[in-house]
DRENTORKOL-3810 file (N, C-alpha, C; in nm, 4 decimals):
REM DRENTORKOL-3810
@n.u->0.1688; n.v->-1.0897; n.w->-0.9383; ca.u->0.2072; ca.v->-0.9557; ca.w->-0.8967; c.u->0.0830; c.v->-0.8672; c.w->-0.8844
@n.u->-0.0111; n.v->-0.8861; n.w->-0.9749; ca.u->-0.1336; ca.v->-0.8050; ca.w->-0.9717; c.u->-0.2116; c.v->-0.8299; c.w->-0.8439
@n.u->-0.2186; n.v->-0.9543; n.w->-0.8008; ca.u->-0.2936; ca.v->-0.9866; ca.w->-0.6794; c.u->-0.2342; c.v->-0.9123; c.w->-0.5602
@n.u->-0.1033; n.v->-0.9127; n.w->-0.5483; ca.u->-0.0376; ca.v->-0.8427; ca.w->-0.4383; c.u->-0.0529; c.v->-0.6924; c.w->-0.4476
@n.u->-0.0465; n.v->-0.6393; n.w->-0.5681; ca.u->-0.0523; ca.v->-0.4946; ca.w->-0.5887; c.u->-0.1910; c.v->-0.4376; c.w->-0.5626
@n.u->-0.2933; n.v->-0.5070; n.w->-0.6069; ca.u->-0.4283; ca.v->-0.4500; ca.w->-0.5975; c.u->-0.4735; c.v->-0.4302; c.w->-0.4538
@n.u->-0.4148; n.v->-0.5019; n.w->-0.3613; ca.u->-0.4548; ca.v->-0.4887; ca.w->-0.2211; c.u->-0.3719; c.v->-0.3856; c.w->-0.1462
@n.u->-0.2917; n.v->-0.3093; n.w->-0.2189; ca.u->-0.2146; ca.v->-0.2013; ca.w->-0.1579; c.u->-0.2438; c.v->-0.0672; c.w->-0.2236
@n.u->-0.3504; n.v->-0.0585; n.w->-0.2991; ca.u->-0.3864; ca.v->0.0671; ca.w->-0.3643; c.u->-0.4363; c.v->0.1684; c.w->-0.2620
@n.u->-0.3922; n.v->0.2922; n.w->-0.2760; ca.u->-0.4454; ca.v->0.4004; ca.w->-0.1954; c.u->-0.3928; c.v->0.4112; c.w->-0.0541
@n.u->-0.2852; n.v->0.3415; n.w->-0.0231; ca.u->-0.2305; ca.v->0.3517; ca.w->0.1117; c.u->-0.1598; c.v->0.4852; c.w->0.1300
@n.u->-0.1783; n.v->0.5441; n.w->0.2463; ca.u->-0.1094; ca.v->0.6690; ca.w->0.2755; c.u->0.0309; c.v->0.6406; c.w->0.3268
@n.u->0.1177; n.v->0.7378; n.w->0.3130; ca.u->0.2505; ca.v->0.7323; ca.w->0.3738; c.u->0.2549; c.v->0.8486; c.w->0.4714
@n.u->0.2226; n.v->0.8210; n.w->0.5955; ca.u->0.2069; ca.v->0.9253; ca.w->0.6969; c.u->0.2916; c.v->0.8931; c.w->0.8191
@n.u->0.4254; n.v->0.9074; n.w->0.8066; ca.u->0.5161; ca.v->0.8677; ca.w->0.9141; c.u->0.4907; c.v->0.9439; c.w->1.0441
@n.u->0.4663; n.v->0.8680; n.w->1.1494; ca.u->0.4392; ca.v->0.9252; ca.w->1.2808; c.u->0.5698; c.v->0.9761; c.w->1.3403
@n.u->0.5702; n.v->1.0993; n.w->1.3820; ca.u->0.6894; ca.v->1.1596; ca.w->1.4401; c.u->0.8008; c.v->1.1796; c.w->1.3389
@n.u->0.7675; n.v->1.1759; n.w->1.2099; ca.u->0.8685; ca.v->1.1918; ca.w->1.1060; c.u->0.9550; c.v->1.0689; c.w->1.0861
@n.u->0.9221; n.v->0.9592; n.w->1.1535; ca.u->0.9991; ca.v->0.8345; ca.w->1.1444; c.u->0.9214; c.v->0.7327; c.w->1.0620
@n.u->0.9911; n.v->0.6386; n.w->1.0037; ca.u->0.9246; ca.v->0.5400; ca.w->0.9184; c.u->0.8809; c.v->0.4141; c.w->0.9929
@n.u->0.8998; n.v->0.4084; n.w->1.1240; ca.u->0.8597; ca.v->0.2903; ca.w->1.2003; c.u->0.7094; c.v->0.2666; c.w->1.1900
@n.u->0.6319; n.v->0.3706; n.w->1.2148; ca.u->0.4858; ca.v->0.3612; ca.w->1.2107; c.u->0.4375; c.v->0.4554; c.w->1.1006
@n.u->0.3642; n.v->0.4098; n.w->1.0068; ca.u->0.3219; ca.v->0.2727; ca.w->0.9805; c.u->0.4085; c.v->0.2012; c.w->0.8771
@n.u->0.5103; n.v->0.2662; n.w->0.8231; ca.u->0.5790; ca.v->0.2162; ca.w->0.7036; c.u->0.6468; c.v->0.0803; c.w->0.7225
@n.u->0.7323; n.v->0.0667; n.w->0.8229; ca.u->0.8034; ca.v->-0.0597; ca.w->0.8416; c.u->0.7048; c.v->-0.1698; c.w->0.8769
@n.u->0.6086; n.v->-0.1384; n.w->0.9627; ca.u->0.5065; ca.v->-0.2371; ca.w->0.9973; c.u->0.4266; c.v->-0.2774; c.w->0.8739
@n.u->0.3936; n.v->-0.1808; n.w->0.7911; ca.u->0.3165; ca.v->-0.2084; ca.w->0.6692; c.u->0.3960; c.v->-0.2980; c.w->0.5746
@n.u->0.5260; n.v->-0.2749; n.w->0.5649; ca.u->0.6091; ca.v->-0.3582; ca.w->0.4780; c.u->0.6136; c.v->-0.5025; c.w->0.5266
@n.u->0.6174; n.v->-0.5223; n.w->0.6578; ca.u->0.6165; ca.v->-0.6582; ca.w->0.7117; c.u->0.4855; c.v->-0.7285; c.w->0.6768
@n.u->0.3752; n.v->-0.6583; n.w->0.6911; ca.u->0.2454; ca.v->-0.7154; ca.w->0.6560; c.u->0.2371; c.v->-0.7404; c.w->0.5057
@n.u->0.2919; n.v->-0.6495; n.w->0.4259; ca.u->0.2905; ca.v->-0.6665; ca.w->0.2799; c.u->0.3711; c.v->-0.7885; c.w->0.2378
@n.u->0.4780; n.v->-0.8199; n.w->0.3102; ca.u->0.5579; ca.v->-0.9384; ca.w->0.2775; c.u->0.4747; c.v->-1.0653; c.w->0.2944
@n.u->0.3980; n.v->-1.0714; n.w->0.4007; ca.u->0.3099; ca.v->-1.1862; ca.w->0.4229; c.u->0.2025; c.v->-1.1914; c.w->0.3146
@n.u->0.1463; n.v->-1.0752; n.w->0.2807; ca.u->0.0447; ca.v->-1.0700; ca.w->0.1755; c.u->0.1024; c.v->-1.1139; c.w->0.0413
@n.u->0.2288; n.v->-1.0814; n.w->0.0155; ca.u->0.2919; ca.v->-1.1212; ca.w->-0.1104; c.u->0.3046; c.v->-1.2730; c.w->-0.1196
@n.u->0.3399; n.v->-1.3362; n.w->-0.0098; ca.u->0.3490; ca.v->-1.4829; ca.w->-0.0081; c.u->0.2114; c.v->-1.5434; c.w->-0.0337
@n.u->0.1110; n.v->-1.4916; n.w->0.0328; ca.u->-0.0255; ca.v->-1.5414; ca.w->0.0119; c.u->-0.0721; c.v->-1.5179; c.w->-0.1312
@n.u->-0.0393; n.v->-1.4021; n.w->-0.1877; ca.u->-0.0777; ca.v->-1.3725; ca.w->-0.3260; c.u->-0.0109; c.v->-1.4698; c.w->-0.4224
@n.u->0.1157; n.v->-1.5011; n.w->-0.3978; ca.u->0.1866; ca.v->-1.5968; ca.w->-0.4835; c.u->0.1225; c.v->-1.7348; c.w->-0.4743
@n.u->0.0865; n.v->-1.7761; n.w->-0.3537; ca.u->0.0216; ca.v->-1.9064; ca.w->-0.3371; c.u->-0.1134; c.v->-1.9092; c.w->-0.4081
@n.u->-0.1881; n.v->-1.8006; n.w->-0.3993; ca.u->-0.3170; ca.v->-1.7936; ca.w->-0.4690; c.u->-0.2971; c.v->-1.8017; c.w->-0.6199
@n.u->-0.1980; n.v->-1.7303; n.w->-0.6703; ca.u->-0.1725; ca.v->-1.7299; ca.w->-0.8146; c.u->-0.1306; c.v->-1.8681; c.w->-0.8629
@n.u->-0.0473; n.v->-1.9355; n.w->-0.7855; ca.u->-0.0009; ca.v->-2.0686; ca.w->-0.8249; c.u->-0.1138; c.v->-2.1711; c.w->-0.8226
@n.u->-0.2113; n.v->-2.1509; n.w->-0.7369; ca.u->-0.3243; ca.v->-2.2438; ca.w->-0.7278; c.u->-0.4371; c.v->-2.2080; c.w->-0.8245
@n.u->-0.4272; n.v->-2.0916; n.w->-0.8866; ca.u->-0.5328; ca.v->-2.0463; ca.w->-0.9767; c.u->-0.5237; c.v->-2.1112; c.w->-1.1134
@n.u->-0.6144; n.v->-2.0714; n.w->-1.2000; ca.u->-0.6199; ca.v->-2.1280; ca.w->-1.3348; c.u->-0.5480; c.v->-2.0408; c.w->-1.4376
@n.u->-0.4826; n.v->-1.9335; n.w->-1.3912; ca.u->-0.4099; ca.v->-1.8458; ca.w->-1.4825; c.u->-0.4931; c.v->-1.7335; c.w->-1.5401
@n.u->-0.6221; n.v->-1.7360; n.w->-1.5139; ca.u->-0.7110; ca.v->-1.6299; ca.w->-1.5619; c.u->-0.7141; c.v->-1.5161; c.w->-1.4600
@n.u->-0.7060; n.v->-1.3938; n.w->-1.5091; ca.u->-0.7091; ca.v->-1.2772; ca.w->-1.4215; c.u->-0.8175; c.v->-1.1817; c.w->-1.4694
@n.u->-0.8948; n.v->-1.1321; n.w->-1.3755; ca.u->-0.9978; ca.v->-1.0338; ca.w->-1.4102; c.u->-0.9353; c.v->-0.8970; c.w->-1.4360
@n.u->-0.8246; n.v->-0.8693; n.w->-1.3679; ca.u->-0.7542; ca.v->-0.7421; ca.w->-1.3819; c.u->-0.6096; c.v->-0.7724; c.w->-1.4181
@n.u->-0.5603; n.v->-0.7103; n.w->-1.5242; ca.u->-0.4218; ca.v->-0.7344; ca.w->-1.5659; c.u->-0.3260; c.v->-0.6549; c.w->-1.4779
@n.u->-0.1997; n.v->-0.6963; n.w->-1.4761; ca.u->-0.0977; ca.v->-0.6233; ca.w->-1.4019; c.u->-0.0852; c.v->-0.4810; c.w->-1.4551
@n.u->-0.0904; n.v->-0.4644; n.w->-1.5869; ca.u->-0.0817; ca.v->-0.3304; ca.w->-1.6454; c.u->-0.1936; c.v->-0.2393; c.w->-1.5948
@n.u->-0.3148; n.v->-0.2924; n.w->-1.5858; ca.u->-0.4269; ca.v->-0.2121; ca.w->-1.5352; c.u->-0.4091; c.v->-0.1794; c.w->-1.3871
@n.u->-0.3573; n.v->-0.2742; n.w->-1.3100; ca.u->-0.3341; ca.v->-0.2489; ca.w->-1.1678; c.u->-0.2278; c.v->-0.1411; c.w->-1.1492
@n.u->-0.1217; n.v->-0.1457; n.w->-1.2291; ca.u->-0.0161; ca.v->-0.0443; ca.w->-1.2211; c.u->-0.0706; c.v->0.0925; c.w->-1.2606
@n.u->-0.1471; n.v->0.0973; n.w->-1.3672; ca.u->-0.2066; ca.v->0.2233; ca.w->-1.4118; c.u->-0.2994; c.v->0.2801; c.w->-1.3034
@n.u->-0.3762; n.v->0.1932; n.w->-1.2410; ca.u->-0.4664; ca.v->0.2371; ca.w->-1.1348; c.u->-0.3888; c.v->0.2892; c.w->-1.0149
@n.u->-0.2771; n.v->0.2236; n.w->-0.9816; ca.u->-0.1951; ca.v->0.2715; ca.w->-0.8706; c.u->-0.1392; c.v->0.4105; c.w->-0.9014
@n.u->-0.0945; n.v->0.4302; n.w->-1.0243; ca.u->-0.0441; ca.v->0.5618; ca.w->-1.0659; c.u->-0.1541; c.v->0.6666; c.w->-1.0539
@n.u->-0.2715; n.v->0.6350; n.w->-1.1047; ca.u->-0.3828; ca.v->0.7295; ca.w->-1.1007; c.u->-0.4256; c.v->0.7599; c.w->-0.9570
@n.u->-0.4281; n.v->0.6581; n.w->-0.8735; ca.u->-0.4652; ca.v->0.6770; ca.w->-0.7334; c.u->-0.3653; c.v->0.7686; c.w->-0.6642
@n.u->-0.2372; n.v->0.7468; n.w->-0.6890; ca.u->-0.1343; ca.v->0.8329; ca.w->-0.6309; c.u->-0.1457; c.v->0.9764; c.w->-0.6783
@n.u->-0.1776; n.v->0.9943; n.w->-0.8051; ca.u->-0.1928; ca.v->1.1295; ca.w->-0.8595; c.u->-0.3134; c.v->1.1999; c.w->-0.7982
@n.u->-0.4195; n.v->1.1256; n.w->-0.7684; ca.u->-0.5405; ca.v->1.1835; ca.w->-0.7111; c.u->-0.5289; c.v->1.2102; c.w->-0.5608
@n.u->-0.4347; n.v->1.1429; n.w->-0.4955; ca.u->-0.4220; ca.v->1.1531; ca.w->-0.3507; c.u->-0.3663; c.v->1.2902; c.w->-0.3103
@n.u->-0.4210; n.v->1.3456; n.w->-0.2044; ca.u->-0.3760; ca.v->1.4753; ca.w->-0.1535; c.u->-0.2307; c.v->1.4646; c.w->-0.1059
@n.u->-0.1533; n.v->1.5686; n.w->-0.1296; ca.u->-0.0105; ca.v->1.5685; ca.w->-0.0966; c.u->0.0187; c.v->1.5436; c.w->0.0512
@n.u->-0.0722; n.v->1.5828; n.w->0.1401; ca.u->-0.0439; ca.v->1.5658; ca.w->0.2832; c.u->-0.0332; c.v->1.4189; c.w->0.3239
@n.u->-0.0782; n.v->1.3290; n.w->0.2375; ca.u->-0.0688; ca.v->1.1857; ca.w->0.2662; c.u->0.0519; c.v->1.1201; c.w->0.1999
@n.u->0.1409; n.v->1.1993; n.w->0.1443; ca.u->0.2552; ca.v->1.1461; ca.w->0.0694; c.u->0.3866; c.v->1.1757; c.w->0.1415
@n.u->0.4108; n.v->1.1068; n.w->0.2508; ca.u->0.5355; ca.v->1.1129; ca.w->0.3273; c.u->0.5736; c.v->1.2551; c.w->0.3696
@n.u->0.4754; n.v->1.3295; n.w->0.4165; ca.u->0.5004; ca.v->1.4659; ca.w->0.4621; c.u->0.4831; c.v->1.4813; c.w->0.6130
@n.u->0.4244; n.v->1.3817; n.w->0.6771; ca.u->0.3889; ca.v->1.3876; ca.w->0.8199; c.u->0.2880; c.v->1.4981; c.w->0.8489
@n.u->0.2104; n.v->1.5373; n.w->0.7477; ca.u->0.1099; ca.v->1.6421; ca.w->0.7659; c.u->-0.0326; c.v->1.5881; c.w->0.7592
@n.u->-0.0507; n.v->1.4561; n.w->0.7528; ca.u->-0.1841; ca.v->1.3991; ca.w->0.7442; c.u->-0.1879; c.v->1.2587; c.w->0.8009
@n.u->-0.3068; n.v->1.2032; n.w->0.8078; ca.u->-0.3245; ca.v->1.0650; ca.w->0.8514; c.u->-0.2807; c.v->1.0404; c.w->0.9949
@n.u->-0.2165; n.v->0.9272; n.w->1.0175; ca.u->-0.1710; ca.v->0.8912; ca.w->1.1516; c.u->-0.0717; c.v->0.9915; c.w->1.2077
@n.u->0.0061; n.v->1.0533; n.w->1.1210; ca.u->0.1108; ca.v->1.1448; ca.w->1.1660; c.u->0.0559; c.v->1.2617; c.w->1.2471
@n.u->-0.0655; n.v->1.3039; n.w->1.2187; ca.u->-0.1227; ca.v->1.4171; ca.w->1.2919; c.u->-0.2218; c.v->1.3724; c.w->1.3987
@n.u->-0.2351; n.v->1.2436; n.w->1.4173; ca.u->-0.3287; ca.v->1.1924; ca.w->1.5166; c.u->-0.2591; c.v->1.1216; c.w->1.6319
@n.u->-0.1303; n.v->1.1438; n.w->1.6462; ca.u->-0.0539; ca.v->1.0843; ca.w->1.7556; c.u->-0.0849; c.v->1.1603; c.w->1.8840
@n.u->-0.1234; n.v->1.0875; n.w->1.9853; ca.u->-0.1516; ca.v->1.1491; ca.w->2.1147; c.u->-0.0237; c.v->1.1448; c.w->2.1969
@n.u->0.0250; n.v->1.2613; n.w->2.2329; ca.u->0.1457; ca.v->1.2703; ca.w->2.3149; c.u->0.1096; c.v->1.2375; c.w->2.4593
@n.u->0.1844; n.v->1.1467; n.w->2.5194; ca.u->0.1591; ca.v->1.1093; ca.w->2.6596; c.u->0.2493; c.v->1.1881; c.w->2.7520
END
């Protein structure tokens, strides 16, 4: 679980057009593939981890607390404000 979690730290939630299609649903599809790969890596490993799951969870909490509110599902930052209208 730690392997999968550590590679998703600091991601913004910046729904384009107020919808969750971009980037949220796409990101979840990619995360599903990453989760399978993380599980395969863990199963092939020796059981030793440099970072514990507890530390990864704590870091995710801290990262979220440090992140500016405009990147937290408000559509006021990130990709949401960089959409070029055609």
